[in-house]
N, C-alpha and C positions, 0 to 999 in steps of 0.2 A: 272206436266201435261203441255204439250207444249202450249195448247190453253186456259188455265185457266187464266183469268184476275187477280184473287187473287194471284195465284202462281207468275205471272209476277210482281205484286206489292211487294210480299215478296222478290223476287230476285232483286228488284231495277230496273227492266226494264220499269216499269210504275211508275211515281211519285205519292206520296200519302201524305196526311196531317196526319202524324203519331202522335198519342196520347200516345201510350204505346208500348213497345217492350221488350221482354225477349228472352231467347234461343228458346222457343217453340211457342210463340204466338205474334201476332201483332194486334194492334187496330189502326184504322184510320177513319177519317171523311168520311162519304158517300158523293160522289160528287153530288148526287141528293137527298138531305135530305128531310125527311118528316117534321122534326122540327130542330131547331138550335141545333147543337151538336150531331145529329144523327151519331152514331159511329158503325162500324163493328169490331167485334173481331173474328179473324181467327187463326186457327192453321197454323204454318209455313209449316208443311208437308201437302201435299194434301190428304184430305179425302173428299169423296163425301157428306156424311151426318155427323152431329155431332155424331150420334150413331155409326159411323164407327171407331171413335177413339178407341185405345186400352182402356180397362176398367180402367187401372191404370192412364190414362191421362185425362179421362172425369172429374174427380173431380178437377184436376189442372186447366182445361179449365174453369170450372164454377167458381173456386176461382178467376181466373184472371178477368172474367166478373164482379163478385161481387166487386172486388177491384176497378175496373174502375167505376162501378155504384156508389159505396160509395164515391169515390173521386169526381165524378160529383156533388153528393148531397152536399158535403162539400164546394167545390169551387164555385158552382153556388148558394148556399143557397136555395136549393130546397128540397122537401120532397120525391119526387117520380121519379124513372127512370123505364120506361116501357121496356120490353125486348121481342123479338121474336126470336125463333129458326127458321131460314128460310133456304132455300137451293135450291129451284127449279129454281130461276131466275139466279143464278150463281152456277155452279156445284162444289162448294167448301164449306165445312162446315163453317157456320158463325152464330154468335149470334149478333143480332142488338140491340143496346141500344138507347133509346129515352128519353133524359132528359126532365122532367116535361111535359110529353106528354098527360096528361089526357084530353080527349075530343078533341085532336088535330090530332089524327091519326086514320084513318079508318082501319079496319082489312085488307081489300084489296083495298087500294086507287088506283083510276084510274087517278085522277087529284090531283093537289096540290103539287106534288113534284117539286122542283125548282132546278136549277143549282146552285151549291155552288160558291159564289163569292170568288175569290182568296184572295182579301184583307181581307174579313171577315173570311175566313178560316185561314189565318195566325194569326189573332187576337184570334180566338178560340183555335188554337194550343198553343199559348202563355199562355192562361188561363187554358187550360185543360191538357196539357202535364205533365207527371211526370215520 
């Protein structure tokens, strides 16, 4: 999709702090994180909603999200990674992962999101990327 920001990230037209990538999915840090390590997991092919993916890809999509969440738990030494299936703010299917977010993320936050600092983002990528 020509005007989709996530499609532009997948295509390399917009830079991103990538955490994970394979042939079908990409995970990168949110530039306006709700918590440190807030990550977006997207299919590389454009789908409007998670449920628009072909049935044989939905399981693979969730397996990738689980792999990333479990990796975060291991490398960050945390017990919990919260997830949202979101989609109305950017019209591209995405799963949001929030490391150790209990009590830190409102369901519909209006404030509290901050701009991701470049130096901190690079440190997080070194720690979280696999």
